[in-house]
C-alpha positions as CSV (number, residue, x, y, z in Angstrom):
1,X,-0.1,0.0,0.0
2,X,1.5,3.4,-1.0
3,X,1.8,6.5,1.2
4,X,-1.2,8.1,-0.3
5,X,-3.5,5.1,0.4
6,X,-2.4,5.0,3.8
7,X,-3.0,8.6,4.4
8,X,-6.6,8.1,3.0
9,X,-7.1,5.1,5.3
10,X,-5.9,7.1,8.2
11,X,-7.9,10.1,7.7
12,X,-11.1,8.2,6.9
13,X,-10.4,6.0,10.1
14,X,-9.8,9.0,12.3
15,X,-13.3,10.4,11.3
16,X,-14.7,6.9,11.8
17,X,-13.2,6.3,15.2
18,X,-14.9,9.3,16.4
19,X,-18.3,8.3,15.6
20,X,-18.5,4.6,15.4
21,X,-20.6,4.6,18.5
22,X,-23.2,7.0,16.9
23,X,-26.6,5.4,15.7
24,X,-25.8,6.8,12.1
25,X,-22.4,5.0,11.7
26,X,-21.6,4.4,8.1
27,X,-22.6,1.1,6.6
28,X,-20.4,0.7,3.7
29,X,-16.7,1.7,3.2
30,X,-14.4,1.3,0.0
31,X,-16.8,-1.7,-1.0
32,X,-16.9,-3.2,2.2
33,X,-20.1,-3.7,4.4
34,X,-20.2,-3.3,8.1
35,X,-20.2,-6.5,10.2
36,X,-22.0,-6.8,13.4
37,X,-19.8,-7.9,16.2
38,X,-18.5,-6.9,19.6
39,X,-14.8,-7.3,19.4
40,X,-14.0,-3.9,17.5
41,X,-15.5,-0.3,17.5
42,X,-16.1,-1.3,13.5
43,X,-15.4,-4.1,11.2
44,X,-16.1,-3.9,7.7
45,X,-16.0,-6.9,5.3
46,X,-16.2,-7.5,1.5
47,X,-19.4,-9.4,0.6
48,X,-18.7,-13.0,-0.1
49,X,-15.0,-12.5,0.8
50,X,-13.3,-16.2,1.3
51,X,-10.8,-16.4,4.0
52,X,-10.5,-20.3,4.0
53,X,-7.3,-20.4,1.9
54,X,-5.3,-18.0,3.9
55,X,-2.6,-19.8,6.0
56,X,0.3,-17.1,5.6
57,X,0.2,-13.6,6.9
58,X,2.3,-10.8,5.5
59,X,2.4,-8.2,8.3
60,X,3.4,-4.7,7.4
61,X,5.4,-2.4,9.6
62,X,3.2,-0.4,11.8
63,X,2.8,3.1,10.8
64,X,2.1,5.5,13.8
65,X,0.9,9.1,13.9
66,X,0.2,11.2,16.8
67,X,-3.2,13.0,17.8
68,X,-3.2,16.3,16.1
69,X,-3.8,18.0,19.4
70,X,-0.8,16.4,21.2
71,X,2.3,18.7,21.4
72,X,5.2,17.3,23.2
73,X,6.7,20.8,23.3
74,X,3.7,22.3,25.6
75,X,3.8,22.1,29.5
76,X,7.3,21.2,30.2
77,X,10.9,21.8,28.8
78,X,11.4,18.2,29.6
79,X,8.9,17.2,27.0
80,X,11.0,18.8,24.4
81,X,13.5,16.1,24.9
82,X,11.1,13.3,24.0
83,X,12.2,11.5,20.9
84,X,8.8,11.0,18.9
85,X,10.8,8.9,16.4
86,X,11.9,6.5,19.0
87,X,8.4,6.1,20.3
88,X,7.2,5.1,16.9
89,X,10.1,2.7,16.4
90,X,9.4,1.0,19.8
91,X,5.6,0.9,19.0
92,X,6.2,-0.6,15.7
93,X,8.7,-3.2,17.1
94,X,6.4,-4.1,20.0
95,X,3.5,-4.4,17.6
96,X,5.1,-6.8,15.2
97,X,6.4,-8.9,18.1
98,X,3.0,-9.3,19.7
99,X,0.9,-9.8,16.3
100,X,3.5,-12.2,15.1
101,X,3.5,-14.4,18.1
102,X,-0.3,-14.3,18.5
103,X,-1.2,-14.8,15.0
104,X,1.3,-17.6,14.5
105,X,0.6,-19.3,17.7
106,X,-0.3,-23.2,17.2
107,X,1.1,-23.1,13.9
108,X,-2.1,-22.4,11.8
109,X,-0.8,-19.3,10.3
110,X,2.8,-18.7,9.2
111,X,4.3,-15.2,9.2
112,X,6.0,-14.5,5.8
113,X,7.9,-11.6,4.1
114,X,6.8,-12.2,0.6
115,X,3.1,-12.7,-0.8
116,X,1.9,-15.9,-2.3
117,X,-1.4,-17.5,-3.3
118,X,-2.3,-18.3,0.5
119,X,-1.1,-14.9,1.9
120,X,-3.2,-12.5,3.8
121,X,-1.6,-8.9,3.7
122,X,-2.2,-7.0,6.9
123,X,-1.6,-3.2,6.8
124,X,-1.9,-1.8,10.3
125,X,-1.8,2.1,11.4
126,X,-2.0,3.8,14.7
127,X,-3.8,7.0,13.7
128,X,-4.0,9.1,16.9
129,X,-1.6,8.3,19.6
130,X,-2.1,10.5,22.5
131,X,0.3,10.5,25.6
132,X,-0.6,12.6,28.5
133,X,1.7,15.3,30.0
134,X,4.6,13.8,32.4
135,X,4.3,13.4,36.0
136,X,7.4,15.3,36.9
137,X,7.2,14.1,40.6
138,X,8.4,10.8,39.4
139,X,11.5,12.2,37.8
140,X,14.9,10.8,39.2
141,X,18.5,11.4,38.8
142,X,18.3,8.9,35.9
143,X,16.2,11.2,34.1
144,X,13.1,9.1,34.1
145,X,10.2,10.6,32.7
146,X,6.9,9.1,33.3
147,X,4.0,9.7,30.8
148,X,0.7,8.8,32.2
149,X,-1.4,6.6,29.7
150,X,-4.9,7.3,31.4
151,X,-6.7,8.7,29.5
152,X,-4.2,8.4,26.7
153,X,-5.4,6.6,23.6
154,X,-4.6,5.1,20.4
155,X,-6.8,3.8,17.4
156,X,-5.9,0.9,15.2
157,X,-7.1,1.1,11.7
158,X,-6.0,-2.0,9.8
159,X,-6.7,-3.3,6.2
160,X,-6.7,-7.0,5.2
161,X,-6.0,-7.8,1.7
162,X,-5.2,-10.6,-0.7
163,X,-1.6,-11.0,-0.8
164,X,-1.5,-11.5,-4.5
165,X,-4.2,-9.0,-6.0
166,X,-4.2,-6.6,-3.3
167,X,-7.9,-6.6,-3.2
168,X,-9.3,-5.2,0.0
169,X,-11.2,-7.9,1.9
170,X,-11.6,-6.3,5.4
171,X,-11.1,-3.3,7.7
172,X,-11.0,-3.0,11.6
173,X,-11.2,0.2,13.3
174,X,-10.8,0.2,17.2
175,X,-9.8,2.7,19.9
176,X,-7.9,1.8,23.2
177,X,-7.6,4.0,26.0
178,X,-5.1,3.6,28.8
179,X,-5.6,1.4,31.8
180,X,-6.0,2.7,35.4
181,X,-3.1,3.6,37.4
182,X,-0.7,2.9,34.5
183,X,2.3,4.9,33.0
184,X,4.3,4.9,29.9
185,X,7.8,5.4,31.2
186,X,10.5,6.9,28.8
187,X,14.1,6.6,29.8
188,X,17.5,7.4,28.2
189,X,17.6,3.8,27.0
190,X,14.5,1.8,27.7
191,X,10.8,2.4,26.8
192,X,8.1,0.7,29.1
193,X,4.9,0.5,27.1
194,X,3.0,-2.1,29.2
195,X,-0.4,-0.4,28.3
196,X,0.3,-0.3,24.7
197,X,1.4,-3.8,24.6
198,X,-1.8,-4.9,26.3
199,X,-3.9,-3.1,23.8
200,X,-1.9,-4.8,20.9
201,X,-2.4,-8.1,22.6
202,X,-6.1,-7.6,22.7
203,X,-6.2,-6.5,19.2
204,X,-4.1,-9.4,17.9
205,X,-6.2,-11.9,19.9
206,X,-9.5,-10.5,18.6
207,X,-8.1,-10.5,15.0
208,X,-6.7,-14.1,15.3
209,X,-10.3,-15.3,16.6
210,X,-11.8,-13.5,13.7
211,X,-9.6,-15.2,11.3
212,X,-10.2,-18.6,12.7
213,X,-14.0,-18.0,12.6
214,X,-13.9,-16.8,9.0
215,X,-11.9,-19.7,7.7
216,X,-14.6,-22.0,9.0
217,X,-17.4,-20.1,6.9
218,X,-18.5,-20.8,3.3
219,X,-19.3,-17.6,1.4
220,X,-22.8,-17.2,0.3
221,X,-23.6,-18.2,-3.2
222,X,-23.0,-15.5,-5.8
223,X,-19.6,-14.2,-4.6
């Protein structure tokens, strides 16, 4: 997926994430139809899509964008020292590890680096990462900066495409907020993102369950 397509997905997903709970939530999106379920804020699936042949998963690197209202330069001089590129890198690394481990558990799916006839291409994006201002009372001589997650947030927008043709088969949008009494701790060498990892694990587990269920279903006639 090229950058313009990613930006289009992220922009549309950001709008959807703000209104998925509204009574008038959109019913179709890029040829997909909304699928009633309880695991995500919104799930769209291509009519008559057949997931039974997918045993391989090509997982794109996670792309991360910050909430447009989040400005690390505001509130404290120390915030100016936050390396947003490092945050993106760490989130992408954790995301890949969590998703690869969860989706490949049990050997039913294999994580691959090239697409083939049995490959499902997953294109994930975090569209509105928001980290709260630091709790300076927790700063130590080691220059640890604690960033409270609650009510921090991030929204996953992920496309699922046929590995060979690139055809869009499904799209997930889901927002997670920080857990109670949790923090993101950014140090000079280690980033602790326990809350983010928990959210990623929830997403990966739900997606794995959805794939397992989809592979047992026979598409309706006429697809």
